[in-house]
VOGU-3710 file (C-alpha; in Angstrom, 3 decimals, decimal comma):
1> mslvshalgf> -8,411/31,100/44,354  -10,391/28,239/42,849  -9,692/24,538/43,133  -8,234/24,507/39,615  -5,926/27,446/40,401  -4,641/25,683/43,496  -4,100/22,450/41,591  -2,275/24,161/38,715  -0,086/26,115/41,130  0,923/22,995/43,061
11> arfrrespvm> 1,524/21,127/39,797  3,878/23,877/38,639  5,630/23,838/42,021  6,105/20,068/41,835  7,472/20,385/38,299  9,814/23,360/38,754  10,807/23,588/42,421  14,288/22,369/43,514  12,602/21,289/46,755  10,453/18,705/44,973
21> allrsenlpv> 13,398/17,626/42,824  15,358/16,957/46,019  12,468/15,044/47,602  12,257/12,849/44,478  16,018/12,298/44,287  17,511/8,929/45,211  20,405/10,781/46,830  18,119/12,717/49,202  19,618/11,073/52,350  23,156/11,783/51,167
31> vlavvaqyfp> 22,505/15,436/50,251  20,799/16,197/53,567  23,470/14,305/55,517  26,211/16,323/53,789  24,461/19,615/54,598  23,762/18,631/58,213  27,313/17,312/58,795  29,494/19,729/56,832  27,361/22,894/57,210  26,198/22,782/60,848
41> qgalarpahe> 25,795/26,566/60,902  23,386/26,604/57,985  24,131/29,262/55,416  27,743/29,817/56,511  29,968/29,043/53,498  32,985/26,717/53,499  35,951/26,548/51,094  35,234/24,111/48,286  38,507/22,208/48,743  37,537/21,440/52,348
51> vytlldeglr> 34,162/20,094/51,243  35,814/17,942/48,554  38,242/16,457/51,078  35,524/15,720/53,634  33,140/14,356/51,012  35,798/12,041/49,574  36,132/10,263/52,916  32,373/10,482/53,536  31,517/8,809/50,224  33,939/6,007/51,039
61> qlrgegfglp> 32,156/5,407/54,341  28,699/5,537/52,716  29,721/3,013/50,059  30,766/0,698/52,861  27,215/0,927/54,214  25,670/-0,062/50,898  24,940/3,325/49,282  25,393/3,288/45,519  27,629/6,298/44,920  29,849/5,660/41,879
71> kgpqdyvgdw> 30,929/9,272/41,238  33,593/11,387/42,883  33,134/14,382/45,214  33,564/17,017/42,491  30,998/15,279/40,270  28,363/15,134/42,986  28,965/18,727/44,063  28,655/19,864/40,448  25,355/17,998/40,096  24,011/19,476/43,334
81> vrsgwlvrrp> 25,018/23,011/42,307  23,228/22,617/38,969  20,157/21,270/40,774  20,055/24,336/43,034  20,792/22,458/46,267  24,261/23,963/46,798  25,464/27,467/45,901  28,970/27,963/44,533  30,594/31,379/44,992  34,021/32,683/43,890
91> gtsrtgetle> 35,049/33,504/47,479  38,252/35,421/48,237  41,959/34,978/47,547  42,276/33,447/51,028  39,390/30,979/50,885  39,157/30,338/47,158  35,884/29,014/45,773  33,246/28,436/48,463  30,154/26,266/48,795  27,042/26,742/50,875
101> psedvlavld> 23,584/25,135/51,048  20,743/26,854/49,244  17,564/28,122/50,850  15,618/25,190/49,388  17,830/22,449/50,792  17,867/24,124/54,223  14,059/24,254/54,169  13,873/20,545/53,276  16,366/19,646/56,006  14,432/21,650/58,607
111> alqrwdsphr> 11,122/20,085/57,550  12,421/16,503/57,614  14,053/17,033/60,996  10,723/18,302/62,326  8,917/15,275/60,899  11,504/12,874/62,255  11,565/14,460/65,734  8,232/16,272/66,100  8,188/19,040/68,671  5,336/19,266/71,185
121> avsasriesl> 3,505/22,130/69,519  0,744/22,576/72,142  2,690/23,956/75,103  2,121/26,773/77,569  5,409/28,427/76,656  4,400/28,737/73,025  1,096/30,407/73,965  2,969/32,815/76,238  5,443/33,670/73,483  2,643/34,356/71,012
131> sqalqtlare> 0,725/36,417/73,554  3,749/38,575/74,411  4,516/39,097/70,722  0,931/40,173/70,040  0,927/42,442/73,081  4,096/44,171/71,934  2,721/44,514/68,395  -0,538/46,022/69,616  1,212/48,520/71,900  3,882/49,670/69,452
141> sdpdvgrrlg> 1,434/50,019/66,551  -1,051/52,130/68,537  -0,848/55,857/67,590  -3,036/56,932/70,548  -0,939/58,353/73,397  -3,602/57,733/76,041  -4,002/54,043/75,254  -0,240/53,543/75,127  0,163/55,168/78,552  -2,724/53,128/79,950
151> elerqreeia> -1,167/49,886/78,720  2,203/50,830/80,197  0,545/51,691/83,532  -1,167/48,316/83,551  2,125/46,567/82,923  3,757/48,555/85,715  1,020/47,444/88,145  1,521/43,814/87,116  5,269/44,150/87,665  4,658/45,745/91,058
161> hlieathrge> 2,404/42,817/92,095  5,098/40,373/90,918  7,726/42,216/92,955  5,564/42,067/96,072  4,848/38,360/95,547  8,535/37,675/95,067  9,351/39,466/98,323  6,884/37,121/100,031  8,491/34,114/98,357  5,437/33,432/96,208
171> fevlsttqit> 6,823/32,496/92,780  7,037/29,363/90,642  10,355/27,836/89,494  10,236/26,025/86,171  10,732/22,274/86,222  13,133/20,380/83,967  10,262/19,524/81,619  9,172/23,153/81,346  12,755/24,338/80,788  13,155/21,715/78,053
181> ermadildla> 9,927/22,842/76,366  10,903/26,496/76,365  14,429/25,804/75,118  12,920/23,699/72,309  10,531/26,554/71,472  13,413/29,032/71,299  15,486/26,795/69,032  12,426/26,010/66,930  11,824/29,719/66,438  15,452/30,195/65,360
191> saipadfarv> 15,573/27,131/63,082  14,346/29,093/60,053  17,064/31,759/60,315  19,742/29,889/58,258  17,272/29,559/55,376  16,460/33,270/55,769  20,168/34,098/55,477  20,422/32,005/52,313  17,369/33,756/50,854  18,792/37,203/51,662
201> rhelgdlnrq> 22,092/36,353/49,952  20,182/35,092/46,918  18,047/38,249/46,791  21,116/40,474/47,099  22,815/38,644/44,247  19,720/38,980/42,066  19,488/42,690/42,913  23,124/43,214/41,973  22,586/41,569/38,577  19,360/43,539/38,055
211> lrrqlldped> 21,094/46,861/38,762  23,912/46,033/36,357  21,368/45,216/33,657  19,581/48,508/34,307  22,874/50,352/33,917  23,190/48,910/30,410  19,535/49,537/29,489  18,267/52,648/27,635  18,870/56,043/29,147  15,491/56,408/30,905
221> srgnvleeif> 16,308/53,781/33,580  20,090/53,896/33,420  20,235/57,591/34,247  18,351/57,183/37,520  20,570/54,340/38,715  23,764/56,165/37,768  22,632/59,357/39,471  21,855/57,576/42,716  25,167/55,676/42,699  27,179/58,848/42,123
231> rgvdligdsd> 25,240/60,599/44,905  26,525/57,900/47,241  23,243/56,023/47,587  23,772/52,400/48,604  21,241/50,733/46,311  22,084/47,306/47,738  21,706/48,338/51,369  18,608/50,453/50,685  16,715/47,591/49,059  13,965/45,757/50,944
241> agrsfnsffe> 16,242/42,789/51,625  19,129/45,071/52,610  17,093/47,193/55,022  15,523/44,125/56,620  18,883/42,480/57,125  20,544/45,672/58,399  17,849/46,046/61,058  18,367/42,439/62,127  22,158/42,831/62,090  22,056/46,063/64,109
251> vlldrersal> 19,919/44,490/66,833  21,984/41,313/66,848  25,276/43,162/67,368  23,975/45,590/70,005  26,555/45,344/72,798  24,144/45,797/75,657  21,710/43,252/74,276  24,520/40,796/73,498  25,845/41,043/77,057  22,371/40,401/78,448
261> vdrwiaevlg> 21,810/37,459/76,105  25,126/35,863/77,100  24,274/36,313/80,768  20,784/34,867/80,342  22,090/31,802/78,494  24,780/31,207/81,128  22,243/31,514/83,922  19,764/29,120/82,295  22,380/26,473/81,549  23,780/26,841/85,070
271> rdaaeevpeh> 20,473/25,945/86,804  20,295/22,611/88,575  17,017/21,851/86,794  18,715/22,376/83,394  21,341/19,675/83,955  18,905/16,970/82,800  17,950/18,831/79,624  19,015/16,861/76,482  22,543/17,675/75,357  21,581/18,785/71,854
281> lrvglyrlfr> 19,241/21,442/73,323  21,944/22,711/75,686  24,510/22,936/72,870  21,985/24,545/70,530  21,078/27,215/73,067  24,743/27,885/73,875  25,694/28,365/70,203  22,442/30,003/69,093  23,542/33,631/68,932  27,160/32,832/68,080
291> dmeeasyevs> 26,101/30,947/64,965  23,725/33,752/63,996  26,475/36,352/64,440  28,925/34,413/62,250  26,365/33,781/59,510  25,093/37,370/59,580  28,652/38,698/59,409  29,167/36,734/56,177  25,983/38,230/54,720  27,042/41,726/55,819
301> qemtglarsl> 30,453/41,312/54,183  28,844/40,147/50,952  26,373/43,037/50,935  29,193/45,546/51,482  31,277/43,897/48,771  28,416/44,027/46,271  27,832/47,735/46,973  31,527/48,557/46,524  31,762/46,416/43,406  28,754/48,168/41,857
311> rhyvtteefa> 30,194/51,622/42,518  33,616/50,552/41,220  31,947/49,155/38,102  30,371/52,466/37,080  33,573/54,445/37,735  35,852/52,288/35,571  36,227/51,702/31,855  34,519/48,311/32,168  31,099/49,964/32,348  31,795/52,138/29,295
321> enrrmvqllr> 33,071/49,134/27,333  30,033/47,010/28,232  27,655/49,836/27,364  29,392/50,317/24,012  29,160/46,577/23,337  25,421/46,589/24,059  24,965/49,514/21,657  26,895/47,693/18,911  24,916/44,499/19,441  21,615/46,376/19,235
331> atrhvaaeaa> 22,725/48,206/16,108  23,852/44,929/14,544  20,553/43,219/15,326  18,662/46,209/13,895  20,646/46,091/10,646  20,249/42,306/10,455  16,472/42,605/10,937  16,232/45,204/8,159  18,327/43,064/5,832  16,188/40,008/6,551
341> qegsvsalnq> 12,998/41,968/5,791  14,388/43,150/2,443  15,181/39,564/1,493  18,676/40,431/0,276  20,434/38,329/2,869  19,907/34,717/3,824  21,727/32,177/5,925  23,189/30,580/2,760  24,822/33,739/1,332  28,587/33,627/0,846
351> metplvrigm> 30,329/36,188/3,074  33,239/38,195/1,718  34,649/38,842/5,202  36,804/35,933/6,403  36,015/34,546/9,860  39,056/34,078/12,067  38,728/31,091/14,344  39,908/31,778/17,881  40,354/29,588/20,905  41,738/26,096/21,249
361> qlrsvaalrl> 41,553/23,505/18,500  39,151/20,697/19,358  40,500/17,216/18,876  39,251/13,750/19,500  39,699/12,408/22,999  41,176/9,265/21,473  44,060/11,358/20,100  45,162/12,407/23,579  47,984/10,369/25,056  47,549/9,773/28,757
371> rnpgeervee> 50,496/10,028/31,071  51,553/6,723/32,563  53,135/7,205/36,005  54,616/3,708/35,723  57,003/4,898/33,017  58,801/7,038/35,572  59,272/4,180/38,009  62,921/3,303/38,744  63,418/-0,447/38,530  67,100/-0,584/39,547
381> tpvqveevel> 68,145/-0,659/43,174  69,899/2,575/44,219  73,638/2,176/44,803  75,411/4,102/47,518  78,089/6,456/46,171  81,404/6,441/47,981  82,738/9,697/49,320  85,736/11,109/47,402  87,940/14,111/47,988  87,106/16,983/45,619
391> dagvlmeqir> 89,960/18,152/43,380  89,929/21,939/42,965  91,652/21,723/39,594  89,101/19,264/38,224  86,284/21,461/39,553  87,687/24,524/37,784  87,958/22,573/34,517  84,303/21,560/34,810  83,299/25,161/35,450  85,285/26,322/32,416
401> aseidfeele> 83,638/23,628/30,320  80,178/24,923/31,221  80,784/28,699/31,298  82,760/31,226/29,227  85,823/32,514/31,069  85,264/36,241/30,571  88,022/37,095/33,013  90,571/35,355/30,760  89,153/37,090/27,665  89,324/40,489/29,401
411> gavatalaqq> 92,999/39,849/29,995  93,539/38,861/26,356  91,898/42,107/25,154  93,997/44,162/27,582  97,196/42,410/26,415  96,443/43,145/22,760  95,578/46,820/23,409  98,759/47,250/25,421  100,759/46,491/22,262  98,644/48,439/19,754
421> ptatiaqile> 95,900/51,128/19,885  93,275/48,935/18,164  92,768/45,195/17,896  90,344/42,978/16,057  89,128/39,609/17,312  91,428/37,856/14,836  94,450/39,805/16,129  93,579/38,975/19,737  93,341/35,245/18,914  96,760/35,426/17,238
431> ltpatqglas> 98,307/36,830/20,425  96,291/34,721/22,942  95,094/31,183/22,022  91,422/30,302/22,421  91,708/27,964/25,401  87,969/27,237/25,362  87,708/26,791/21,616  84,557/28,158/20,050  83,395/29,440/23,469  86,353/31,841/23,555
441> vvgllylamt> 85,447/33,167/20,087  81,815/33,670/21,131  82,935/35,445/24,326  85,224/37,833/22,388  82,413/38,545/19,930  80,086/39,369/22,839  82,671/41,734/24,383  83,225/43,417/21,013  79,511/43,934/20,441  79,195/45,357/23,977
451> rgvstgqaqt> 82,124/47,818/23,945  83,791/47,650/20,530  83,205/49,395/17,220  81,976/47,695/14,058  84,350/47,857/11,070  81,606/47,109/8,560  83,671/44,314/6,972  83,693/40,611/7,761  86,843/38,984/9,162  88,173/35,454/9,411
461> vqwedageqr> 89,251/34,040/12,767  91,240/30,882/13,496  91,683/28,785/16,603  92,755/25,306/17,647  90,256/22,836/19,069  91,343/19,328/20,196  94,456/19,552/18,036  92,585/20,599/14,899  92,607/24,015/13,273  89,205/25,690/13,038
471> rarisgwqfh> 88,214/28,684/10,959  85,102/30,878/10,894  83,958/34,058/9,186  82,382/36,600/11,527  81,341/40,267/11,377  84,171/42,718/11,844  84,649/44,383/15,258  87,495/46,395/16,781  88,533/47,177/20,347  89,985/50,664/21,014
481> rgteeeteep> 92,402/51,604/23,763  91,276/54,169/26,348  87,476/53,738/26,112  85,363/53,477/29,292  83,741/50,278/28,096  87,054/48,410/28,285  87,000/48,560/32,081  83,359/47,352/32,539  82,524/43,873/33,641  80,660/41,720/31,106
//
């Protein structure tokens, strides 16, 4: 690449990258502090409501230290999501919406922490780590059987010499400084893993959206994707990002390796020389693999969920409906393009088809009346109510005043049918007064409509209410003796 190409590439990066936008932001210290404090395990997501609660108190503390932060937690989180510094996901029914730092913000945090606390890069342990990695790479990439056996024989001789020297007591024990250097190297090597997890989740999400678009594309690409899905191929897991992560996840969860790793960490931290190692290195080494297991489990769950969701999508009506909608949209655009070329249609033509407006009606904000909690405030001092003995008769009267006494009406119907084979509502009211006034008439009408027979002719009913005679004209209904409905409860 030429000088100009480099300059143009870096100019584009400075203009478009969320990393540079974060470095230019006035809230850079706050964003990185939030990620470091509330997301100590890197890419591991947290429920959004937890982040809002923590950030509400955190913003209050930062304002007390002189930070200009006029907005609320939800506003800042929304801004950071739109800027690409946080990632918002729908989550599950248990967690609700979740938040997690993006790959870019994790990279910025890791870089600034390195600049603020630079690690001693030129150390013997780092050279040994690189040498062992290169040795393993050279041996495992060699297709020649003879050279591989020769290298293994050489390693066996070295191990034999080390065993003999150890029997003689000739070995070197690492000092506190050397242990500190190697622990720092290990944690430095693992510091990029949270950003890798974030990148894998982002790549898996992009792949899922790409596959869904291919399913709705023309038949040449859609057919291949559909065929592989129906053959049971996991297109998410078989992608480059999926295979890379699955290999990492399989090695990480190997039981034998995990048991050895736990034992090695316990042994290192239990050495007398390791007691003077800085606390943050001891804690980081202790939680190193646990944090990686938790974060990788979240990625594995998301990858499995995306694969299941994609297969469910193509086996339901949603896929057919979306495909049909794409076909209609393409046909509509084709017809519109032809009409525009002919010149017979313009944007100012009057349409004969009425447009039905859907959705909510937009109004001015000034027309909304805000709720004033002060209107519900009780100004009077509560007065203690004296205990009184409850009168059963008064209680029954109150119940009758609020509910229709169907039991009394059932008795009135039975009394009337005992004297004659049929009885209308008017005849029943003549024999038994309406003790509840209009409520008794409504109750009799309900019973008649439930179990009676319509006469087809209106009838006039009369009753007394508070000493006054009342009259109403209602539809005609008759009760008949001997029917099953007469014995049913209302």
